[in-house]
C-alpha positions in Angstrom: -0.2 0.2 -0.1 1.9 3.6 -0.6 1.9 5.4 1.9 -0.6 8.2 1.2 -2.9 5.0 1.1 -1.5 4.2 4.4 -1.7 7.8 6.2 -5.6 7.3 4.7 -6.1 4.2 5.9 -4.5 5.2 9.8 -6.2 8.3 9.4 -9.8 6.8 8.9 -9.5 4.0 10.8 -8.3 6.1 13.8 -11.2 8.4 12.9 -14.1 5.4 12.7 -12.8 4.1 16.6 -13.1 7.4 18.2 -16.3 8.5 16.5 -17.7 4.5 17.3 -16.0 4.5 21.1 -18.2 8.0 21.6 -21.5 7.3 20.6 -20.5 3.7 23.1 -19.7 6.2 26.1 -22.3 8.4 26.1 -25.6 5.4 25.2 -23.8 3.1 27.9 -23.7 6.4 30.3 -27.9 6.4 29.5 -28.1 3.4 29.4 -26.8 2.4 32.9 -28.4 4.9 34.4 -31.6 4.1 33.8 -30.9 1.5 36.5 -28.2 2.7 38.8 -29.7 5.9 41.1 -25.7 6.5 40.9 -24.3 8.6 37.5 -20.9 8.1 38.9 -21.3 4.6 38.7 -22.7 3.7 35.6 -20.3 6.8 34.3 -17.8 5.2 35.3 -18.3 1.9 34.5 -19.6 3.1 30.6 -15.6 4.2 31.1 -13.9 1.3 31.6 -16.3 0.0 28.9 -15.4 1.5 26.6 -11.5 2.2 26.8 -11.6 -1.7 26.7 -13.5 -1.0 23.2 -10.9 1.9 22.1 -7.5 -0.9 23.5 -9.1 -3.9 21.1 -9.4 -1.1 18.6 -6.6 0.0 18.0 -4.5 -2.9 18.6 -6.9 -4.4 15.4 -6.1 -0.7 13.8 -2.5 -1.2 14.2 -1.8 -5.3 13.5 -4.0 -4.2 10.3 -2.3 -1.7 9.0 1.1 -4.1 9.0 -0.5 -6.7 7.6 0.2 -6.9 3.7 -3.2 -7.9 2.1 -2.8 -6.7 -1.3 -6.5 -6.5 -2.5 -5.8 -5.3 -6.0 -2.4 -4.3 -6.3 -3.3 -0.3 -6.0 -3.9 1.6 -3.4 -7.5 2.5 -3.6 -8.4 -1.0 -3.8 -5.9 -1.9 -0.7 -7.0 1.5 1.1 -10.8 -0.1 0.3 -10.4 -3.2 1.2 -8.0 -2.3 4.6 -11.2 -0.8 5.0 -14.5 -2.9 4.8 -12.2 -5.8 7.0 -11.2 -2.3 9.8 -15.2 -2.2 10.1 -16.2 -5.0 10.2 -13.9 -6.2 12.9 -15.3 -3.1 14.0 -18.5 -4.3 13.9 -17.9 -7.5 16.1 -15.7 -5.6 18.4 -19.5 -3.3 19.0 -21.5 -6.0 19.3 -19.2 -7.8 22.4 -18.9 -4.1 23.9 -22.9 -4.1 23.7 -23.2 -7.2 25.3 -20.7 -6.3 28.1 -23.3 -2.9 28.2 -26.6 -4.6 28.9 -25.3 -8.1 30.6 -24.0 -4.8 33.2 -27.9 -3.3 32.8 -29.4 -7.0 33.6 -27.3 -7.3 37.1 -27.4 -3.8 37.6 -31.7 -4.4 37.3 -31.7 -8.3 39.2 -29.5 -6.3 42.0 -32.0 -3.8 42.3 -35.1 -6.0 42.0 -34.0 -8.2 45.4 -32.7 -5.3 47.5 -36.2 -3.9 47.6 -38.2 -5.1 51.2 -40.3 -8.1 50.2 -44.6 -7.6 49.7 -46.6 -7.7 53.1 -47.7 -10.8 53.9 -51.1 -11.0 54.5 -54.4 -11.9 53.1 -53.8 -11.0 49.0 -56.3 -8.0 48.0 -57.3 -9.6 45.0 -59.0 -13.1 43.6 -56.6 -15.1 42.0 -56.9 -16.3 38.6 -57.1 -19.3 37.1 -53.8 -19.7 35.5 -52.7 -18.5 39.4 -54.5 -21.2 41.4 -53.4 -24.1 38.2 -49.5 -23.9 39.6 -48.3 -26.6 40.7 -48.8 -30.2 39.9 -52.1 -31.2 38.0 -52.5 -34.7 39.3 -53.9 -35.9 42.4 -51.3 -36.9 45.5 -50.9 -39.4 46.2 -53.2 -40.6 49.7 -51.5 -39.0 52.4 -49.1 -36.9 50.4 -49.4 -33.5 50.4 -50.4 -31.4 47.7 -53.9 -30.3 46.2 -56.6 -31.8 44.3 -57.0 -30.5 40.7 -59.2 -28.3 39.7 -60.7 -28.9 36.6 -64.2 -26.6 35.4 -66.9 -28.3 34.5 -68.0 -30.0 31.7 -69.3 -28.5 28.9 -73.2 -31.1 29.2 -72.7 -30.5 32.9 -73.5 -26.0 32.6 -76.8 -24.6 32.8 -77.8 -21.7 30.7 
């Protein structure tokens, strides 16, 4: 790859990585702040993930820049080919970063739901539905075994109009 194509590849690669990293950072910070009241924690966790994203992508960019993949010989073909490979790697690392942020979000949601106090014990305020009553085994228990008898609706013949 000629020097001008090489420098164009490095410049465009750095620009794409920085722009995508900033998008991940700002979107991830908003995404994690939905479940975390402490904005500093959400921001620092997102910052750590995006720094890792940048390090991985700059490493891929450096490796791609020194690999001699011709893609047809002339400078423009080599530039477009290398940018294509970089875009595919960028998409892959972007997806992994999104999965990490989603995992962090889900973990925060579970921690938040577990830290909430349990509902007060007492009689239910409404009548349970049939689907709620049908939980558990649907067969009659063996005599002497704890369990509930199955509830079934009356047959069509037994229903009166």
